[in-house]
N, C-alpha and C positions, 0 to 999 in steps of 0.2 A: 409467273415466276415468283411473285411476292408471296404466294401462298404455298410454295413448294416445301419449305422447311417444316411448317406445322403438319402438312399432309404426310411427310416422311415420318415424323414422330408418331402420328396417329397410326399409320400402317405398321410401324415397328411395334407399337404397343399392342396392336391387335394380334400380331404374330406372337408376341411374348406373353400374352394372357394378362391376367389381373395385375401381376407385378409390374408389367410394362405400363399399364394404365395408371397405376399409383405413381410411378416415376414421372410420367408426363404431367399428372396432376400436381405433383410437387414442383416441377419446373415452372408451371404457369400459374401457380397459386399466388395470390397477392401477398406482398410482404407485410409482415406484422406491423401494425401502427406503432409509431414511436412518439415519445414526448421528450422535450428538452428540459434537462435539470440544470438550474443555474449553480454557479460555484457557491458553496456554503461560506467560504471565507476568501476574500480577494487578496492574493499575495503579490500582485503585480507591482514592480518597482520598489519592493521592500527588501531590507537586509534581514535575514532570518538565521537564527541559531537553532540547529537541530540537537536536542539534548535527549539522551536515552537513559531511562532509569531501569536498572535490573537488580534483582536480588543477589546477595553475595554468592549463593550456591550456583546461580546461573553464570555469574562472572567467573567463578572457579572452573566451571566446565567449558565455558565458551568465552574466554577472555577477549576475543576479537569482536564481540557482538556490537560494541559501540560503533566501531569504524565500518563494519560490514553493513549494518543497518543504515548508517548515514550515507554510504556510497549508493545503496539501492534507492534511497529516497532522493538523493541528488540527481541521479540519472533520470528518474521518473519526472521530477520537477523540471529539469532541463528540457525534456521532450514535450511536456504538457503545459507549462506555465511560463509566460514570457517575463523576462527582466526581473528575475529573482536572484539576489546575491546571498550566498551562504557563508557563514562564518567558518573559518578553517576548523575542521573537526579536531585537529591536534590541540588547538587552544582550549576547546571544550573539555577534552579528555584530560589535559594537564590540570585544568581547574578542578575537575572532579577528583583526580588523584590527590591533589594538594589540599582539598577540602572534603574530607570523608563525610561530613554532615551537610553537604551542599543541598541535599533534598529536604532539609528541615526548614529552609527559608522559603519565602513566597517566590514562585517561579518568575514572576514579572520583574523581580529585582535582578535577575540574570541579564535582562536587557541592558542594564547599565554596565554590568561586568563585561559583556561582549560588545558593547557599543552597537546594538542592533535594534531594529524596529519591533521585532517580535521573537518569541521563543516558541518553537514547536517541541513540546514535551511528549515523548513516547514512553509510556509506562508498560513494561513487559509483565504480563501475567504468567505466560508460559512461552518458553523457547526451548525446543528440543528436537533432536534428530533421532530419537529412539522410538521404535515401535513398542507401545505398551505391551508388556508381557513377553517380550522376546529380546534376547541378547544378540541375535544373529541378523535381524531385520531392522531396517531403518525407514523412517518417514518423518519429513519435516513438519513441525507444528509451531505456529506462532499465534498467540492470543495476546492482544494488547488494547490499551485505550490511549487516545491521543488528545492533546489539548493545545490551544494556542493562547499565549499570554502576551499582553501589551502593557507597557508602563503607563502610569498616569502622567500626562504631559502638561496638565494645568498648573498654574502658579500656586494655587492653594492646595493642590492635591485632592480636589474633590471631583475631578472629572472621570472620564472613562478610563478604566485600567483593569488589570487582573485578567481573568479568563474571558476571552471574547469568542471562543469556539471550542466545542467539545464533541468528540466522535462518539458513536455507539461502539460497543465492543467489537473489535475486528478479529476474526478468526480465519486463518488460512492453513491448508494442509497440502503437502506435496509428497508423492503423487496423490491427487484428490480422489480418483475413481478406482484405483487398483485395490482389489480385495485384500492384498497383503502388501507389506512394505517392501522396499528395495533391499538388496543385499548390502550389508553395512561395510562397504569398501571405500567409497569416495565421499567422505563426510562434507568436504568443502563444496563440491558440486551440489549436494543436497541442500546445504545451507543457502547457497547462491540462488537456486530456483525458488526456495521458500521465501527468502527475503525479497526477491523481485515480485512475487505474488502479493506479499504484504504491502510493499511500496505502491503497487498499482492500486490496491484497494484503498489505501490511505489517501494518496494524492488525488484520486478521483473527486474528492470533496473540494478541491481547490481550482477546478476548471469546469466550464460548461460542457456537458456531454448529453448524449441521447440514451434513453433506456426504453424498453418496450412498455406500452401502456398496459395497465392491469385491466 
């Protein structure tokens, strides 16, 4: 009886021809070898301020981008990284509104402003829900770079501080495989899906995970 199930598969495959054999081969093929990738930056136990930089034209069209991106990153961090405390995004946004030139200062100085251990700065290069060349179709696009900054905690100011982690350029598109964009009807849902994809790609750098071996 132990061999009954494979025999049934083989008999079914023989009856179905080559396509059935390919299906059986897929079922019993060995899984792809995986490797473990360590976290590039350890956030465990830290208080973090998530700060988003966007160009004025982006903010004019998408004024909610600061809070939406923060929320997507917050959810992903909560699910993937233990014991991370996030500064209230309303504090961050109020500071940005009250200080239009906030981005001209060194980012690590924001750690003192928000009383946090580190600042995660997300610099938006592209944020759009418009399909290029069409006014009727939509597709979410985010291109950004991210960096983590820590303050210099030594008495003389000569210790470790400044940028302690920097991402490669992160690009996400939703829907990613559709040959054409979606009908431009529900912009909020499109932004939500795209922001979640971006948060997943970003936060993956902050926890140990597995990837296929090359």
